[in-house]
N, C-alpha and C positions, 0 to 999 in steps of 0.2 A: 331269631332275634335279629337277623339282618333286615328284616322287613320294617323295623323301626327306623332305620335310616332313611327309607324311601316311602315315607307315609305321603299320600296325595296332598296337594296343595289346598284343594276345596275344604272347607271346614267339616261340613257333614260327612263327606267321604272319609276323611282323616279320622273322625270320631267312630264312624262304623268301622274301619280297618282296625284301628287300636282296640275296639271293643271285642272284635273278632280274635285278635291277637291275645288279648287277656283272657278271654274265655278258653281258647286253645290251651293255653298255659295251665288255667285251671284243671281241664280235662286230663292234661299230661301228669299233674300232680296227682290226681285221683287214679290214674292208670298205674302209677309207679308206687302206690301204697301196697305195702307188704301184708302179709296175713296177720301178723302181730300188731301193727299200727292201725289197720282197719278196726280192730276191736277196742281201740282206745276211746276213752270218753268223747274226746274232741280230735278225730283224726286229722282234719285240715283246719288249723286254727287261724291261719292267714287268710281264707276265704271269707267273703261276706256271707252272712248268715241265709239269705234269700237264695243265693246261688249254691251254697253247699246243700241246702235242703233240696234243691231242684236236682242237683246232681246225684245225690244219695237216692233220691226217690226213682230216679231214671235207671242208675246203673249199680244198685246194690239191694240186697234183701235184708231185712230186719226181722228176727224171731226173739221176742221177749227181750232181752237185754243185749243181744249180740248181733253184730252186722257182718255180712260177708258179701263178696262179690263173686258169684259163679262164673264160670267159663264163658258161658253165653251171653252174659251181661258185660263181660271184659271184652267180648268180640263186638258187641254193639256199641261200646265206648270206642274201639278203635275205628268202627265205620263212621261214627260221628266226627271222630278227629279228621279221618281221611276227607270227608265231605267239607269240614270246615277249612282244611288246608286247601281244598280246591277252590273254595270261595275266595280264600285270601289270596291266593296266588294267580287268579285269573283263569281258573279250570285247568292248569298244567302244573303238576308237583313233581319234584325230583325225589324218588323213591329212595336214593341212596342216603339223602340227609334224614329222612323221617324214620327209616327203619333202624337206624342207629339210636335215634332218641327213644324208640319204643323197645329197643332191645330185643328184636325179633329177627328171624331169619328174612333174607330178602324176598324168597319165594312166597313166604306167608304173608308178608306184607302185599306183595303183588296180587295174591288172592283176594285181599280184602280190597284193594283197589278195583279189581275187576268186578268183585260184588256190588259195588256202588255203580258199576257202569262205565267204567274207564276202560281205555284201550292202553297197553303197555308197549312203549317204544324203547328198543334198546339201541343205544349209540356205542358201537364197538371201535370208535376212533382211537388213535393213539394219543396218549397223553403226552404233554410236553415235559412235564415234571412228575416225578412220583411223590405224591405228597405222604400218603399212607403205605407202609408196608403191607398191610393186609387187606387193603381195599382193591376191588377189581377194576381192571384196566377200562372197561365200559361203564357207562352210566345208564340208568333206566328212568323213563319220565313216563308218568300216567298223565293222561289227557282225557278229559270228559268231552265228547262231542255230542252236541244236541242236534238233532232228535235222537233219543235212544232207539235201539232197534225194536220193532213191533214185538218180537217175541223176547225181549230184554230178561225177565225174570227166568225164562226157560233154557237161555243159552248159556248159563253159568255152569262151568264144570267144577265141581265139588273137589276138595281135597284128596278124596278117596277115589276118584277117577269116574265118578256116575254123573250123569246129567240130572239136573234139578227138575 
């Protein structure tokens, strides 16, 4: 939400950035749906109908009268959110902020960032003040550098330790 304070001055850029932030918040709401709430008649009542239909068609399965979000589609949703965050932040994101919003382990989030082509940089500098008791001393940033390596899809190390 700190991005709302620093929107661009140019009107077209401002609208584009605000639209990306709004869409990111919609994706985050979809990610945070529980098993019980996804089965409700209208799981995301605050979303515009066209966007809700698009999000559910991309990231959920519907069989008869029930809807579910399998793990592979939830992973796809996280990858979409990482790419959108990269676009919003100028192709560099702070992993420490996003993994807390997604309520997942830092290493798992870094794996998602690597899967979309980011390089992870760790800053192990000493902090001046300790803000959170449970947060680590260093920070991790994911940066997307273009052009991607020629063997991009093949250089990704999967979570189980095999090469793709």
